[in-house]
N, C-alpha and C positions, 0 to 999 in steps of 0.2 A: 174390865181387863183391858178394854180398849183406851180407856184414860191413862192407866197405868203403863200401857205400852207407849204411848206419845208421850207422856211427863218423862219416862226412860228414856226414851230417843233424843228428846229436846235437850236434855242433861247432859247425854254424850257428845250431842254437836256443840255443845256452849264447852264442853272440858277438852273437846281436840281443837277446838277454836284457841280456847286460850294458851293450851300447851306450845303449840306453835306459835303465839303472838309472843311469848316470854322466851322460846329457845330462838326463835328466827329472825324476829324485828327488831335492826339496831338502829336503823337511821331511815330518813324520809323516804329513799329508793326501795327498801326492805316492804317499805309500809305501802308506797305507791304503786309499784311495779313488781313485787316479789323478788328485786335482786336481779330479774333479768336472768333467771337461772332452772327454770322450769321444764322436764324434759316432754315428749312428745305427746304421751298420756295424759297426762297432766292439764298440759296447755288445750289438748282434744275437749277432755270433761270440762272443763271450764269455760270453753267457748261452745259448746254446746248447752252449757248451764244457761247462756247470755238470753237466750230467750226462753227457755223451757222452764217456765215459773207459773204463775197464775192464769198469763194468758193463753198459755198454750192449752193448760189442764181444763180450765172452767170456762173461758173466753173464746178459744176457739172452737172448742168443742160445742160449746152453745149457739154459738153463730151459724155453726156449719148445720144444725138440726133445724135451724131457721132458713137459712138461708143457701144452704148448699155449699159448694165449692166456689162459686160466684162469690159469695160473700168472704171468703176467707184466702182473697186474691193476696191482703197484705200481708198474712201470715199464716200458713206458713211460705208461702211462695216468695212474696216480696223480702220477708224475716231471712229465711235461707241464703238468697242470693246475696244479700247484704254482707252476711260472713264468708262468703267465698271471696267477694269483690274486695271488702277490706281488708282480708286477709293478704292476698294479692298485693294491693296498693300498699299496705303498711309494713310489708316485708320487703317489697323493692324500692319504697320511696323513704321511709321514715324509721324504718329499723336501726339504720346505721347510726342515725343521729344521736340516739341514745337517751333521749328527753323523757322526762316524767310526764307532759300531759302534750294535748294536740294543741293547746294554747301558746306553748312554749316554741312549736315551729310557725305559728302564726307571727309571731314575734321575730322570729327569726329571719322570716319570708318577707316580712312587710314591716310592723313597728308595732309601739305599744297599744295604740290606739285601736289597730283590729286586734290584738291579743284581747283585749277588754273586753270588744263587742262580743266578740267571737263565742268568748268564754261565757257570757252573760247568757247569750242564746242557748249553748249547751246547757247550763246550770237548769235554767227556766224548763228546759224540755223534760227534764227529770221528774218535773212535779207530780205530772200524771201518770209518768210511769210507776214509780216508787209507791205513790198514793195505790195504783192498783194490786200492788203486791201486798200493801198492809190490808187492803180490803179484803184480799181473799185471805189474808190470814185471820183476819176476824171470822170471814165466813168457815173455816174450818174449825176455828175455837168452840165457835156456836152449834156447828153441827154434831163435832165429838161428844160433846158434852151437853146435848140433847136439851140447849137450850138455857144450861145452868150459866153458862159463860156467853153475856151478849154480843151483837156482833161486836158493840163499840168498846167493850170491856176486851174483848179478845183482839181488835187491833193494836188495842194500848199495851197488852201481854206482850203480842207476836214483835213489836217494832222494839219493847225493851229487853228480848229474848236476842236478835238481831244485832242490832246496837252493842250490847255486850262484849259479843266475841269480835266484832267487826271493828270496834273502838281500838281494841288493842292490837288486833294481828292485822289488820289493813289486808293490802291483797294475797300475802301468805295464806292467812285464816281462809280466805275466800276462796281460793285453789285448791288447797286442800280439803277442805270441806266439799268442795265441787265434785273434787276425784270421788270423795265415798259418797257423798250423796246421789249423784248421778247413778250409781250403780246400783243405789235401793230404787231409784227413779223407775231406772229400766226394769229391773226385775219385780217391783211392787204394779206396774202396772199392765206388763206382760201377761201375769199372773192375773188379774183382773179381767182382761182382754180373753183369757183363756177360760175362764168361770163364765162370763157372759155367753161367750159364742157357744158354749154347751147348753145355755138356757133359749137358745134362738134358732138351731137347729144346723149352727155352723157358719162360717163366716162368708161362704158363698151366699146363702140363704140371705144374711143382712144386707150385701152389697147390691145382689139383685134386687130387692124392695128399695134400696137407696137410688139406683137406677131408675128404677121403674117410676119411681116419685119426682124425677128429674133435680134430683141433689149431688150428682155429677156431671151436670152442666158447668164448665168452666167458664167461657167466654157468653158477655151479654149478650141477649138477643134484641136489644132496642134499639133506640137513633143513638146520634154521636154524641146525646147529652148521656147518657148511659155508660158510652164508651169514656167519654172525659172521666167520668167518677170514677170507673173501673182502674184508666191509666192511673189516675192521682192517687188509689189508694194503693195502688202495688208501687209507684215511685217514691211515693211519700215514707214506706218502711223499708226499701231497697237502698235509696239514697238520701234520705234525710237521718237514718241511723248509724250512715257511714262517718260523718264527724262527731262521736258520740267515744265519750271517754272511757266508759266500762268496754267498750267494743274495743278501744286501744290497749286499754291495760290490759285483757284478758290474753291478746293476742302479741304485744311488744313484750310480755312476762316470760316468752320462750327465752331457751337460752342459746338460739342462732337463727336468724334469720329465715333459712330452711325448713326450721320445726317451726317457726311461725305461719309460714304459707302451709305447709302441708298440715298442721294442725287443723288450722282455718276452714281448707276446704273436706277435711274428712269430719268435723265439728258441725259445719254446715250441711252437710249428705245426712248425716245420722238426724242432725235435729229435725229436717223435712222429712225423713221417712217415719222419723218417729212419732212426729204429730198426730198421724192419720192414726193412731191407737187410742187415742182419747176422744177423736171424732167417732171411731168406730163405736166405742163403749158407749157414748152419749145416744148417738142413733139407735144402738139396739133395742135401748131402754124403751123406745116408744113402740116396738115390739112385745117385750115382754110385757107391759102394760100400759095400752094405748091410751087409755079414759085418763088415768094419773098424769103420766109425763105429757101429754099434749096440752093438758091444764098446765102445767109447771112451766111450758115452753112457753105460754101467752101470759102468767104473771111473773115470772122470775126462772128465764131459763138458765142461770147458773146455777140452780139447784137440783138440775136433772141430774148431773154426775153422783153429788155426793148422796142425795137420795137413795139412788138406784141402791149403789155400797149399802147402805144403812140398813134398807127393807128388805135387800134379794141375795144378801151375802154373809155368810158365817163369821162369827168376828173375828176367827183369825185373819181373812180374808179384810175384812173392815182395817184392822191393826196394819196390815201388809200396803193397804190402798192409803191410808191417810200419814202412814207413815214416808210413804213415798211422795206425799203432794206437800205434805211439811218439807220434806229435802227440798223439791222443786222451788217451790217458794222462797225459802230461806236462801239457796244458792242464787237465786237469781235478786232480789230483794238487798242482800248484804253487799254485791257490787255495785247495782244502782243507789246505793247510801254512799257508798265509798266515792264514786267517781266525780258527782259534780261537788262532794266535799274537798277533794283533793287538786280538782282543777281551780275554784274558788281561792283555794289558800295560796295556791302557787303562781296564779296567773292576775289574782286581783289585790289579794290581802300582802301578797309579796310586794308588789308595785306601792303598797303605804307603809309597809313595813321594810323597807328593801335591805337593811343590816340584819335581820336576823339569822339566827345560824341554823346550820341542820337540826339539831335538837329541838329548837324553838319552832322550826318548822313545822317538825313532827306533832309538836304539842298543838301545834295552831290547827293541822289537818283533824286532829281527833276531836278539838272543841267545836270547828265547825260542823263535823258530821253529827256531833249532837243538836246541835241549833237546826240543821236540814231535817231531821230526822223528826224534831219537834213541829217545822212547817209543814212537812208532808201528812203527818199525823193527823195537825188539823185540818187540811184538805180533804183527806180521806174522810174525816169525820163528819164533814158538812157539805158532801157532793153526794146527790143521786144517781150519777153517771154510772154506766155500767163498766165492768173491768176491760173488756174489749174497746168501748168507745173511750175511755181514759188511754190505753195503749197507742191506739188506733191516733189519738189527737197528740200525742206526746212528740212526735218529729216534723209535724209540718214548721216550726219554727227554726228549726236546723236545715230542713230542707230550701226554705227560702232564704236563709242568713249565712250559713256556715260552708253548705256543700260546695258552693262555687269557687269563693276563695281557697279551699281547700285544694280544688281539682286545679284550679288554673292554675293556683301557686306552684304546683308540684310539676305539670304538664307543658304551661305555656310561658316560654321565656320572658315573653315582655308584660306578663302580668307586674301591674305596679300597685303601690298603696294606695294612689287615688283609684285602681280601680277597683280594689278590694274595699273599700269605704264607700263606693257607690254599688257595689253589690249588697254590701249587708245593710245601708240604710235602704236604699230603694225594695230590695226583696223583700225585708219584714216589714216596712214602713206599708208597702202595696199591698200585702197579706194581712195585715190588721186593719186598714181601711176598709178590704172588701169582706173581710170575717164578721167588721163589727157594724157596717152599715148596709151591707146585702145577705151578708148570711148562706144559710141553704137557697137562697132565692137566686142566687148567682149561676149562671149557667155553666161558667167553667171554673171549676174547685178555686179556691183561695189561695193555695199553697202552689197552685202551677201559676198560676198569674205570677205570683212572687218570685217563684224559679225563675220563670221568662222575664221580669224585670231585672232580677238580679244578673243574667247573663249576660244582661244589653247594657247594664251598670258597669261591669266586669269590660268588657270589649272595649265600652267608650271610654269610660275614665282610664282605661291603660293608652288607649291610641290616642287619646286626646290631649295639648300641650297639658303639664302636669303644674294644677296650679296649687294643689295643697298636696301633703303627706311627701313623702322621698320615696322616689324610685329604685329601687335595690336590683342593680344589674345582676343577672344572671350568673356571669361566671364569679363575681364576689361573693354571690349568695353560696355557690358552691364551694368556693374557698373557705368560707365561713362554717359550712357544715363538716367539711373534714377537720377544721381544725377543734370543733366541738366535738365530733366523736374521739379525734386523738385525746382532747384533754379529758374527756368522760372515762377513757380505758385507765386511766392513773388516778383519777379521782373520783369515784364514782357515788362518792358523794355528795360534793359538792352543787352548790346552786348553779344552773345552768349561766354561761357568761353571756350580758347583753350585747349580741355587735349591731 
């Protein structure tokens, strides 16, 4: 019964995604940002789905059981704040440009070199994030079939399913399925939480036990090194995730700037609150059967939640839970497959093939997505990192290389192309050197050093005499933006004009 329910759910998701694809996707803009016409409820759901995938259900819950609130500072604390900050930033600074990607902004504000370098940073950052979703799909298929489908085979099957509807429907399919799947997720996870709370004597019993065990202590109690690691984890997720194409696409697919801002704040708030439900369920498992689940925590903590559901709930509850888990992971992985593919096609391949028309660009995006899916599947099959570790590491490169050019480009009138290049090269270069040569032995986390060097590079490169790159006066830049926005109003399917 469980396997049939999961199979029917997957077929239904594919059917909805393909229906949306063939009825609503007509050009590259529909594919990349859903035609910028989505209403508040759909945008709120898709913003919520940004992070509520494998990381929130398996990664965060497992990390909380081991390390408490201190261990999950990156997610949900940093992740939810990212959604709120990004929504306000994109809604006030980027939405009116009507661009397809963040790379378009970098090109318009600086030049093509900055566009390519930042796009490469963004695309590379998705390798760990998407691989984490694929690993989680393999885990779910293996647990549901009691090992009949191996984790590796489950990864291949899950990738094929998500790729099927996302390749055809793009952001339209992602958004509509997010709306449907998030309803399944919230209902399913809350139902399991209700069942589990009954097994443990209620919510208050679990919370009191967690508090007594020190799991609700948030701030570190150690020296400054531990504080730096704590701050680095928070900032990596909160700031490093802002220059991300999937966050940008979800927010700017709204039908207006006001909807974009309000939906991002609401979606981020709901995400922060709801992520505590999987944490509660996972910790409750240690009260239901301490010997079994404490042993799992030591060997593979990611199995705590699915093992609890499979062994301590009825089949009906299992079907609801795994349907909800698949909904969350598919919603998250579809958008994170789409985002780097759109960025790579629009901001790198389009520079190589500048004469392609809109239909050819759409085909290019789809082919790129298939290729990227192959790369991340290979990576997922050959890495032993946990889901939480893969996600937490994903945004170090964008924190070091893309955040400063984005932030200063929007808010500092004296930011120049030379400054942006110094920020990118200095930030990423320093981060790589520290990460490779020193690694975990570094007293200051490598991504924080990279961020600091990136800020210094932007300031120094912009204020010193301009030796390379061109400077874009802020007045001319804003004229270009207004021209761009006006042009897009009448030519929504056209390639952004290169100023």
